[in-house]
C-alpha positions as CSV (number, residue, x, y, z in Angstrom):
1,M,16.0,49.3,25.7
2,C,17.9,52.0,23.7
3,H,20.1,53.0,26.6
4,L,22.1,49.7,26.7
5,P,25.8,50.0,25.7
6,I,25.6,46.8,23.6
7,L,23.0,47.1,20.9
8,T,21.8,44.7,18.1
9,A,20.7,45.9,14.7
10,T,17.0,45.3,15.5
11,M,17.3,47.3,18.7
12,L,18.8,50.2,16.8
13,L,16.0,50.1,14.3
14,N,13.4,50.1,17.0
15,C,14.9,53.1,18.9
16,K,13.6,56.6,18.5
17,K,15.9,58.8,16.4
18,G,17.0,61.1,19.2
19,T,17.8,58.3,21.6
20,M,19.6,56.4,18.9
21,N,21.8,59.3,18.0
22,K,22.8,59.8,21.6
23,T,23.5,56.1,22.0
24,L,25.6,55.9,18.9
25,E,27.5,59.0,20.0
26,A,28.2,57.4,23.4
27,V,29.3,54.1,21.7
28,G,31.5,56.1,19.3
29,L,33.1,58.0,22.2
30,I,33.8,54.8,24.1
31,G,35.3,53.3,21.0
32,L,37.6,56.3,20.5
33,I,38.8,56.0,24.2
34,I,39.5,52.3,23.7
35,I,41.5,52.9,20.5
36,A,43.5,55.7,22.2
37,L,44.3,53.4,25.2
38,V,45.3,50.5,22.9
39,L,47.6,52.9,21.0
40,L,49.0,54.3,24.2
41,L,50.0,50.8,25.3
42,A,51.1,49.4,22.0
43,L,53.2,52.2,20.5
44,P,56.1,52.0,23.0
45,F,56.4,48.3,22.4
46,A,56.3,49.0,18.6
47,N,59.3,51.3,19.1
48,I,61.2,48.6,21.0
49,W,60.3,46.1,18.3
50,A,61.5,48.4,15.6
51,L,64.8,49.1,17.4
52,N,65.4,45.3,17.9
53,T,64.6,44.6,14.3
54,L,67.0,47.3,13.0
55,F,69.7,46.8,15.5
56,V,69.8,43.1,16.4
57,A,72.7,43.5,18.8
58,L,70.6,45.7,21.1
59,A,68.4,42.8,22.2
60,I,66.1,45.1,24.3
61,P,63.8,42.9,26.4
62,Y,60.0,43.4,26.3
63,N,59.0,44.3,29.8
64,F,57.3,47.0,31.8
65,W,60.6,49.0,32.4
66,T,61.6,49.1,28.8
67,W,58.0,50.1,27.9
68,L,58.1,52.9,30.4
69,A,61.5,54.1,29.1
70,S,60.2,54.1,25.6
71,A,57.0,56.0,26.6
72,Y,59.1,58.5,28.5
73,L,61.4,59.1,25.5
74,G,58.3,59.5,23.3
75,M,56.9,62.1,25.7
76,Q,60.3,63.9,25.8
77,F,60.8,64.1,22.0
78,F,57.2,64.6,20.9
79,G,55.3,66.0,23.9
80,S,55.9,69.6,22.9
81,T,54.1,69.0,19.6
82,V,50.7,68.6,21.3
83,T,48.8,71.8,21.5
84,S,45.5,72.8,23.0
85,K,42.9,75.4,21.9
86,F,43.2,76.8,25.5
87,N,46.9,77.3,25.2
88,K,46.9,80.2,22.7
89,G,49.0,83.0,23.7
């Protein structure tokens, strides 16, 4: 029963220590992936909201194309700040 992705507190207490650690690591990894996806989807809309709040005359609509444009601008301005441990040189 320890390998199920959704666990109750009693299930966690009944699991063996090694299995429980692997299960919690998997659940934590899935949680991080979900948080990253939510941020990836929400931040371009947050940029549009901020621009509409600061500059009311812009009246930028909330749709897929404005989200895509905002995401593209974010990648253009801040994409070069992302580094990798493999990209040393």
